C-alpha positions in Angstrom: -23.5 17.4 -14.7 -27.3 17.7 -14.9 -29.1 17.8 -11.5 -32.7 16.9 -11.4 -35.0 17.9 -8.6 -38.2 16.1 -7.8 -41.0 17.3 -5.5 -40.0 16.5 -1.9 -43.3 14.8 -1.2 -42.9 12.4 -4.0 -39.3 11.6 -3.2 -40.0 11.0 0.5 -42.7 8.5 -0.4 -40.3 6.8 -2.8 -37.5 6.7 -0.3 -39.7 5.3 2.4 -41.0 2.6 0.2 -37.6 1.7 -1.2 -36.0 1.5 2.2 -38.7 -0.7 3.6 -38.6 -3.0 0.6 -34.8 -3.3 0.6 -34.8 -3.9 4.4 -37.6 -6.4 4.2 -36.0 -8.5 1.4 -32.7 -8.7 3.3 -31.7 -11.4 5.8 -28.8 -12.4 8.0 -26.6 -10.5 10.3 -22.9 -9.9 10.3 -20.3 -7.3 11.3 -18.1 -5.5 8.8 -15.2 -7.8 7.9 -12.1 -8.0 5.9 -12.0 -7.2 2.3 -13.1 -10.0 0.0 -12.7 -11.0 -3.6 -13.9 -8.5 -6.2 -17.2 -9.4 -7.9 -17.4 -10.2 -11.6 -17.5 -7.3 -14.0 -20.9 -6.4 -15.5 -22.0 -7.9 -18.8 -20.6 -6.0 -21.7 -23.6 -7.0 -23.8 -26.1 -4.8 -22.2 -24.2 -2.8 -19.5 -26.9 -3.4 -17.0 -26.5 -4.2 -13.3 -26.9 -7.8 -12.2 -27.7 -9.2 -8.8 -25.5 -12.0 -7.5 -27.4 -14.6 -5.6 -26.1 -16.2 -2.4 -23.7 -19.1 -3.1 -22.0 -17.3 -6.0 -19.2 -15.5 -4.1 -20.9 -12.2 -3.4 -18.9 -9.2 -2.5 -17.9 -9.0 1.1 -18.4 -6.0 3.3 -15.0 -4.4 3.8 -13.8 -2.9 7.0 -15.4 0.5 7.2 -13.8 3.6 8.8 -15.0 5.0 11.1 -16.8 1.8 12.1 -20.5 2.1 11.6 -22.9 1.6 14.6 -24.8 -1.2 12.9 -23.9 -3.3 9.8 -26.2 -6.1 8.7 -24.9 -8.2 5.9 -27.5 -9.7 3.6 -27.4 -12.3 0.9 -26.2 -11.4 -2.5 -24.5 -8.5 -4.2 -25.5 -5.8 -6.7 -23.4 -5.1 -9.7 -22.8 -1.4 -10.3 -23.0 -1.8 -14.1 -21.9 0.5 -16.9 -24.9 2.8 -16.5 -26.5 4.0 -13.3 -29.5 6.2 -12.5 -29.1 8.6 -9.5 -31.9 10.5 -7.9 -31.5 13.1 -5.1 -33.9 15.3 -3.1 -33.7 19.1 -3.0 -31.6 19.1 0.2 -28.8 17.0 -1.3 -25.9 19.2 -2.3 -23.5 19.0 -5.2 -20.6 17.9 -3.0 -22.6 14.8 -1.9 -23.6 13.9 -5.4 -20.0 14.4 -6.5 -18.8 11.8 -3.9 -21.5 9.4 -5.1 -20.8 9.8 -8.8 -17.0 9.5 -8.3 -17.5 6.2 -6.4 -19.8 4.9 -9.1 -17.4 5.8 -11.9 -14.6 4.1 -10.0 -16.8 1.0 -9.8 -17.2 0.9 -13.6 -20.1 3.2 -14.4 -19.5 5.0 -17.7 -22.9 6.7 -17.8 -24.5 8.3 -14.7 -27.9 9.9 -15.3 -29.1 12.3 -12.7 -32.8 12.5 -12.2 -33.8 9.9 -14.8 -35.8 6.7 -14.2 -33.7 3.5 -14.1 -33.9 1.1 -17.0 -34.8 -2.5 -16.4 -31.9 -4.2 -14.6 -30.1 -0.9 -14.0 -28.9 0.2 -10.6 -30.8 3.1 -9.1 -29.1 5.1 -6.4 -31.3 7.4 -4.3 -29.9 10.1 -2.1 -32.1 11.8 0.5 -31.1 14.4 3.0 -34.0 13.8 5.4 -34.9 16.5 7.9 -38.3 14.9 8.9 -39.1 12.2 11.5 -41.3 10.5 8.9 -38.3 9.8 6.8 -36.6 8.0 9.7 -39.6 6.1 11.2 -39.5 3.1 8.7 -35.9 2.4 9.8 -37.1 1.2 13.2 -33.6 0.8 14.7 -33.2 4.5 15.2 -33.1 6.0 18.7 -36.5 7.3 20.0 -35.8 10.8 19.0 -34.3 9.8 15.7 -30.8 9.5 14.5 -28.3 12.1 15.8 -27.3 14.9 13.5 -25.0 13.6 10.9 -26.5 10.2 11.0 -27.6 8.1 8.0 -28.9 4.8 6.7 -27.3 3.1 3.7 -29.1 0.1 2.2 -28.2 -2.0 -0.8 -30.4 -4.7 -2.2 -33.2 -5.4 -4.7 -36.7 -4.2 -5.1 -38.7 -6.8 -7.1 -35.5 -8.0 -8.6 -34.2 -4.5 -9.5 -30.9 -3.4 -8.0 -31.2 -0.5 -5.6 -29.1 1.5 -3.2 -30.5 4.1 -0.8 -28.5 6.7 1.0 -30.8 8.4 3.5 -29.3 11.1 5.8 -31.1 12.6 8.7 -29.7 15.9 7.4 -27.5 17.0 4.5 -24.4 16.2 6.6 -25.8 12.7 7.1 -26.3 12.2 3.4 -22.7 13.3 2.8 -21.5 10.8 5.4 -23.5 8.1 3.7 -21.8 9.0 0.4 -18.4 8.6 2.0 -19.4 5.1 3.3 -20.6 4.2 -0.2 -17.1 5.3 -1.5 -15.5 2.8 0.8 -17.8 0.0 -0.3 -16.5 0.6 -3.8 -12.9 1.2 -2.9 -12.0 -0.2 0.6 -9.5 1.6 2.7 -6.0 0.8 1.6 -7.1 -0.8 -1.7 -5.8 0.4 -5.0 -8.5 -1.4 -7.0 -12.1 -0.5 -7.0 -14.9 -3.1 -6.8 -17.6 -3.4 -9.5 -20.2 -4.8 -7.1 -21.8 -3.6 -3.9 -22.6 -6.1 -1.1 -26.2 -6.3 -0.1 -26.0 -4.6 3.2 -27.9 -2.4 5.7 -25.9 0.2 7.6 -27.3 2.5 10.3 -24.8 5.0 11.6 -24.4 8.2 13.6 -21.6 10.0 15.4 -21.0 9.8 19.2 -20.4 13.5 19.5 -21.5 16.5 17.5 -18.2 18.3 16.8 -15.3 16.1 15.7 -12.2 17.6 14.1 -8.9 19.3 14.0 -7.7 22.4 15.8 -4.7 23.9 14.0 -3.3 25.3 17.2 0.3 24.5 17.4 3.3 26.8 17.8 5.9 27.0 15.0 5.6 27.1 11.3 1.9 27.0 10.3 0.6 24.7 7.6 0.6 26.0 4.1 -2.6 26.9 2.3 -2.3 23.8 0.2 -1.8 21.6 3.3 -4.9 23.1 4.9 -7.0 22.4 1.8 -5.7 18.8 1.8 -6.4 18.4 5.5 -10.0 19.6 5.0 -10.5 16.9 2.3 -8.9 14.3 4.6 -11.2 15.3 7.4 -14.3 15.1 5.2 -13.3 11.6 4.0 -13.2 10.3 7.5 -16.4 12.1 8.8 -14.7 14.8 10.8 -16.9 18.0 10.7 -14.9 20.8 12.4 -11.7 22.7 11.6 -10.5 25.4 13.9 -8.0 27.8 12.4 -5.8 28.9 15.2 -2.1 28.7 14.2 0.0 30.6 16.8 2.3 32.0 14.2 -0.3 33.8 12.1 0.5 37.4 13.0 -3.0 38.6 12.3 -4.4 36.2 14.9 -2.2 37.3 17.8 0.4 40.1 17.6 -1.4 42.1 14.9 -5.0 41.0 15.8 -6.4 44.5 15.6 -5.3 44.8 12.0 -7.5 43.7 9.1 -6.2 41.0 6.8 -4.6 42.2 3.6 -6.5 40.9 0.6 -4.1 38.1 -0.4 -4.3 36.6 3.1 -8.0 37.1 3.2 -8.4 35.3 -0.1 -6.6 32.3 1.4 -9.1 32.2 4.3 -12.0 32.7 1.9 -10.7 29.6 -0.1 -10.5 27.6 3.2 -14.0 28.5 4.3 -15.4 27.7 0.9 -13.7 24.3 0.8 -14.8 23.6 4.3 -18.4 24.3 3.4 -18.1 22.0 0.4 -16.7 19.3 2.7 -19.5 19.7 5.2 -17.0 21.0 7.8 -17.5 24.0 10.1 -14.6 26.3 9.6 -14.0 28.1 12.9 -11.8 31.3 12.8 -10.1 31.8 16.2 -8.7 35.2 17.1 -6.3 35.4 20.1 -6.2 39.0 21.5 -5.2 38.0 25.0 -1.5 39.0 24.9 -2.4 42.7 24.5 -6.1 43.4 24.8 -7.5 45.8 27.3 -10.8 44.2 28.3 -12.4 47.4 29.4 -11.5 49.3 26.2 -14.4 50.0 23.9 -12.0 50.5 21.0 -10.4 47.1 21.5 -13.8 45.4 21.6 -14.7 47.3 18.4 -11.4 46.1 16.8 -12.2 42.5 17.6 -15.7 42.7 16.2 -14.4 44.6 13.2 -12.0 41.7 12.5 -14.8 39.2 12.8 -17.0 41.3 10.5 -14.2 41.2 7.9 -14.1 37.4 8.0 -17.9 37.2 7.9 -18.3 39.6 5.0 -15.1 38.9 3.1 -14.4 35.2 3.7 -17.8 33.7 4.4 -16.8 32.5 7.9 -19.8 31.7 10.2 -18.1 30.2 13.2 -15.7 32.1 15.5 -13.6 31.6 18.6 -11.7 33.8 21.0 -9.0 31.7 22.7 -7.5 33.4 25.8 -4.9 30.7 26.5 -1.2 30.9 27.0 -1.3 34.5 28.3 -0.2 36.2 31.5 -3.1 36.0 34.0 -1.5 37.8 37.0 -1.3 41.3 35.6 -3.4 43.5 33.3 -2.4 44.8 29.9 -3.8 48.3 30.8 -4.3 50.3 34.0 -8.0 50.8 33.3 -8.7 47.1 33.7 -7.4 47.2 37.3 -9.6 50.2 38.0 -12.7 48.5 36.5 -12.3 44.9 37.6 -9.9 45.0 40.5 -7.2 42.4 41.1 -6.9 38.7 41.3 -7.7 35.8 39.0 -11.4 36.1 39.6 -11.3 39.6 38.2 -9.7 38.3 35.1 -12.5 35.8 34.7 -15.1 38.5 35.0 -13.3 40.7 32.5 -13.0 38.0 29.9 -16.6 37.0 30.3 -17.7 40.6 29.6 -15.6 40.7 26.4 -16.9 37.3 25.2 -20.5 38.3 26.0 -20.2 41.4 23.9 -19.0 39.3 20.9 -21.8 36.7 21.4 -24.6 39.1 22.0 -23.7 42.1 19.9 -22.2 40.3 16.9 -23.1 36.7 16.6 -26.7 36.8 18.0 -27.6 39.5 15.5 -26.6 37.3 12.5 -28.6 34.4 11.2 -26.5 31.3 10.6 -23.8 32.2 13.1 -22.5 29.3 15.3 -22.2 29.9 19.1 -18.9 31.5 20.2 -16.1 29.3 21.4 -13.4 30.3 23.9 -10.3 28.7 25.4 -10.1 29.9 29.0 -6.7 31.0 30.4 -7.1 28.1 32.9 -7.8 25.5 30.3 -6.8 22.3 32.1 -7.5 20.5 35.3 -10.7 19.8 37.1 -10.3 21.7 40.3 -12.3 24.8 41.3 -10.6 28.2 41.2 -11.6 31.8 41.6 -11.0 32.3 37.8 -13.2 29.4 36.7 -16.0 30.3 39.2 -16.0 33.9 38.0 -15.9 33.0 34.3 -18.7 30.4 34.6 -21.0 32.7 36.6 -20.8 35.6 34.2 -20.3 34.0 30.7 -23.3 33.9 28.3 -24.8 30.5 28.4 -24.4 29.9 24.7 -20.6 30.2 24.7 -18.7 26.9 24.4 -15.6 26.4 26.5 -12.6 24.3 25.4 -10.6 22.2 27.9 -7.4 20.1 27.4 -8.1 17.6 30.1 -6.4 17.1 33.5 -3.1 18.3 32.0 -2.1 20.4 29.0 -1.1 17.1 27.3 -3.3 14.5 29.0 -2.1 10.8 28.8 -5.6 9.7 29.8 -9.0 11.3 29.8 -11.8 9.9 32.0 -15.4 10.7 31.5 -15.9 11.7 35.1 -13.0 14.2 34.9 -14.8 15.7 31.8 -18.1 15.9 33.6 -16.5 17.6 36.6 -14.8 20.1 34.3 -18.1 20.8 32.6 -19.7 21.5 36.0 -16.8 23.9 36.9 -17.0 25.9 33.7 -20.8 25.7 33.6 -21.0 25.6 29.8 -20.9 23.1 27.0 -17.5 21.6 26.9 -15.3 21.0 23.9 -12.1 18.9 24.4 -9.0 20.5 22.9 -6.9 17.3 22.8 -3.2 18.0 22.5 -2.4 14.9 20.4 -0.6 14.3 18.1 0.8 17.9 18.5 4.6 17.9 18.9 5.6 21.6 19.3 6.6 20.8 22.9 8.7 17.8 21.8 9.7 19.1 18.3 12.5 16.5 17.9 9.9 13.7 17.8 7.2 12.6 15.3 4.2 11.2 17.2 2.9 8.4 15.0 1.2 6.2 17.6 -2.6 5.7 17.7 -5.1 7.9 19.6 -5.6 6.2 22.9 -6.2 6.6 26.6 -9.7 8.0 26.3 -12.7 6.2 27.8 -15.4 5.0 25.5 -18.1 7.1 27.1 -16.1 10.4 26.8 -17.5 11.6 23.4 -21.0 11.3 24.6 -20.3 13.5 27.6 -18.9 16.5 25.7 -20.1 18.9 22.9 -17.1 17.9 20.8 -13.6 16.6 20.5 -10.9 18.4 18.5 -7.3 17.1 18.0 -4.3 19.4 17.8 -2.0 18.0 15.1 1.7 18.3 14.4 3.5 21.0 12.4 4.0 18.1 9.9 0.7 17.9 8.2 0.9 14.6 6.3 2.7 12.9 9.2 -0.3 13.8 11.4 -2.7 11.8 9.3 -2.4 8.4 10.8 -3.1 9.7 14.4 -5.9 11.9 13.1 -7.4 9.0 11.3 -7.5 7.0 14.5 -8.9 9.9 16.4 -11.7 10.2 13.8 -12.5 6.5 14.3 -12.7 7.0 18.1 -14.8 10.2 18.0 -17.4 8.7 15.7 -17.8 5.3 17.4 -15.7 4.8 20.5 -17.3 1.5 21.6 -16.0 -0.2 18.4 -12.6 1.6 18.5 -9.5 -0.5 18.6 -6.3 1.7 18.6 -3.9 -0.7 16.9 -6.4 -1.6 14.1 -7.3 2.1 13.6 -3.7 3.2 13.3 -3.0 0.4 10.8 -6.0 1.4 8.7 -4.7 5.0 8.8 -1.4 3.9 7.5 -3.1 1.8 4.8 -5.1 4.9 3.8 -1.9 6.9 3.5 -0.2 4.1 1.5 -3.1 4.1 -1.0 -2.8 0.5 -2.0 1.0 0.4 -2.4 2.0 -2.6 -0.3 5.7 -1.7 -0.3 4.8 1.8 1.0 2.6 0.2 3.7 5.4 -2.0 4.9 7.7 1.0 5.1 5.0 3.1 6.9 4.4 0.4 9.5 8.1 0.1 10.2 8.6 3.9 10.3 5.6 4.4 12.6 6.9 1.8 15.0 10.2 3.7 15.6 8.3 7.1 15.9 5.6 5.9 18.2 6.5 7.0 21.8 4.5 9.9 23.3 2.7 10.8 26.5 -0.2 8.7 25.2 1.9 5.8 23.9 4.8 5.2 26.3 6.4 2.2 24.5 9.0 3.2 21.9 9.4 1.0 18.9 7.7 -2.1 20.4 8.0 -4.2 17.3 11.7 -3.4 16.7 12.4 -3.9 20.4 10.9 -7.4 20.2 13.1 -8.2 17.2 16.3 -6.9 18.9 15.5 -8.8 22.1 15.0 -12.0 20.1 18.3 -11.4 18.3 20.2 -11.1 21.6 18.7 -14.4 22.7 20.3 -15.9 19.7 19.3 -17.9 16.6 19.6 -17.5 12.8 15.9 -16.9 12.3 16.0 -14.0 14.8 18.9 -12.4 13.0 17.2 -12.8 9.7 14.0 -11.2 10.9 15.9 -8.3 12.4 17.9 -7.8 9.2 14.7 -7.7 7.2 13.2 -5.0 9.4 16.3 -2.9 9.4 16.5 -3.2 5.6 13.0 -1.9 5.3 13.9 1.0 7.7 17.0 1.8 5.6 14.8 2.3 2.6 12.0 4.4 4.0 13.0 7.7 2.4 12.4 6.2 -1.0 9.4 4.0 -0.2 7.0 6.0 2.0 4.3 8.0 0.1 5.4 11.3 -1.4 3.5 13.6 0.9 5.3 12.1 3.9 8.7 12.5 2.3 8.4 16.2 2.4 6.6 16.4 5.7 9.0 14.1 7.7 12.3 14.4 5.8 14.7 14.8 8.8 13.1 11.8 10.5 13.2 9.7 7.4 16.9 10.5 6.9 17.6 9.7 10.5 15.7 6.4 10.3 17.7 5.4 7.2 21.0 6.2 8.9 20.2 4.5 12.2 19.1 1.4 10.3 22.3 1.5 8.3 24.3 1.8 11.5 22.4 -1.1 13.0 23.0 -3.3 9.9 26.7 -2.5 10.1 26.6 -3.4 13.7 25.1 -6.8 12.8 27.9 -7.3 10.2 30.5 -6.4 12.8 29.2 -9.1 15.1 29.5 -11.5 12.1 33.2 -10.5 11.6 32.6 -8.0 8.8 33.3 -4.3 8.7 35.0 -2.2 11.4 34.0 -0.4 14.6 35.0 2.9 13.0 32.6 2.3 10.2 29.7 1.7 12.6 30.6 4.8 14.6 30.7 6.9 11.4 27.2 5.7 10.5 26.0 6.4 14.0 27.4 9.9 13.8 25.5 10.4 10.5 22.3 9.3 12.2 22.7 11.8 14.9 23.4 14.7 12.5 19.8 15.3 11.4 18.3 18.4 13.0 15.2 20.6 13.1 14.6 24.1 14.4 11.8 24.3 16.9 9.4 27.2 17.3 11.7 28.9 19.8 14.6 28.9 17.3 16.6 26.1 18.9 18.3 23.5 16.8 17.5 20.0 17.9 18.7 16.6 16.7 15.7 14.5 15.7 15.0 11.4 17.7 14.1 8.1 16.0 13.7 4.8 17.9 15.4 6.3 21.0 16.3 3.7 23.5 16.1 0.9 20.9 18.1 1.7 17.8 20.9 3.6 19.7 21.0 1.0 22.5 21.3 -1.8 20.0 24.2 -0.1 18.1 26.0 0.8 21.4 25.7 -2.8 22.7 26.9 -4.3 19.4 30.0 -2.0 19.6 30.7 -3.3 23.1 
């Protein structure tokens, strides 16, 4: 792929002019709406793009995820055409251009010329990474200080009758986000078919908080290297920008934290850091020395810095964290700490601050391109003052960021005022470590409900928001999708719609798979955030008990779908959620047999046998305990029990 670089001064002038012209020639307002009919294919005679005038069924703006801050629909559409010219400035990286070119090829472009001038009638796509206020000024709708980092403008229209698309990011991350939005204009979320036309539209967009992402911080079996790479790509697609590597079961993070990584393990981290950089994601390596560190030991501090240096030099990591969570706070790991710091929780706060300050000042501050250090304090929840929090806040370097889980370890709700109070207590920029959809504490359940219970103003009050996922990577995707939608634009966030879009994305345009996913998510919904279990199925069973042939038919249809989920959900979920899929199948079979029993068919023994099979599916939690998986608890089992009498 040839990459052409033009002088920045020329490109900035070109972009400003093109954005102004595209914006000036557009008209009408309208929010992003449902997917519309695909536009006609480009002419095979000349392969050039065509502009569809209003009144000739222009392409509609599909639902975009996360929802952009501003979408203005204009008249007409722009055909992608068989050949497209693409221009990019010097700040636009290969990953952004790759997203753009993949989208254009999906939309029917056979020839994509990078850096060339467009032919008459040919679509020109211009990508700019911004970085100057002058590049944003013509957009007018931007905040007084310009778009937030990661923000972008995407405009599609015509310039003197010629089809044009402009992707202007306030920075390289913004250009990458614009490219992801372009990809959705070509292939809407949940659609198998790509469009061959772009709607004339103006989008102005930016995130509500700077850090949005995933913290792999659960107990139990860590994700595989392949799952992590897939999750990085998933995060990039939905505009998440942070991935904290902190699996509790990586021995080199906790129990063997002083030891360097052997080369094979280091190579895995190197691959993760490289993929994260490609995906415009900050890869944060989190070392947890708390269970055994001696805070006053120079050799322990040196071992920690030496470990970080290995990751810096050998894996390209540029962001680090020192979590000090889930450790014993009421006694020291070495006698010297008691002599140096004294006793009590305030002493622990001072000792931890000294350790963290040395890492920040002696390691990170001496390296260009290093992100500020992140820590998870030992008292990481609640919004009440304590001797520990006061000591830590008063002594900790001002650049260090502090993570907080909310009023509880797993917080059903998060209010903005609680977050602000916690920020005042810790005295440092606050990152929310949100323990949803993590299920290590309730390992017999999958948590497939939407991200909910957080106030709209919360993201704007914190430095970032990271979600802790489940051990089951693919099963985490719907909830993480909804979290990404919330963290980017909380005022437009609708939990049910976001969850359904996440399920649609997972289904990838397979309608049968989507039907199965919706039914499966319903019976695996309940959590501390979503208290209602299987609300759709519960409604169907309640209607059945009230009577009527139509109610029985609707219930049978849903149970039949549930009985087939192991074979109909997407392949990644089949491996990730196998015990729950099997239990769902068997509970649905038991419920169908119970329906037959009430119709005078089958036997009670047959229903009981199926119920026993449904209860036989187990998992082993991170503490080594065998637990029967739960599916639709209180709905499926209650229905079968009532039918048996």
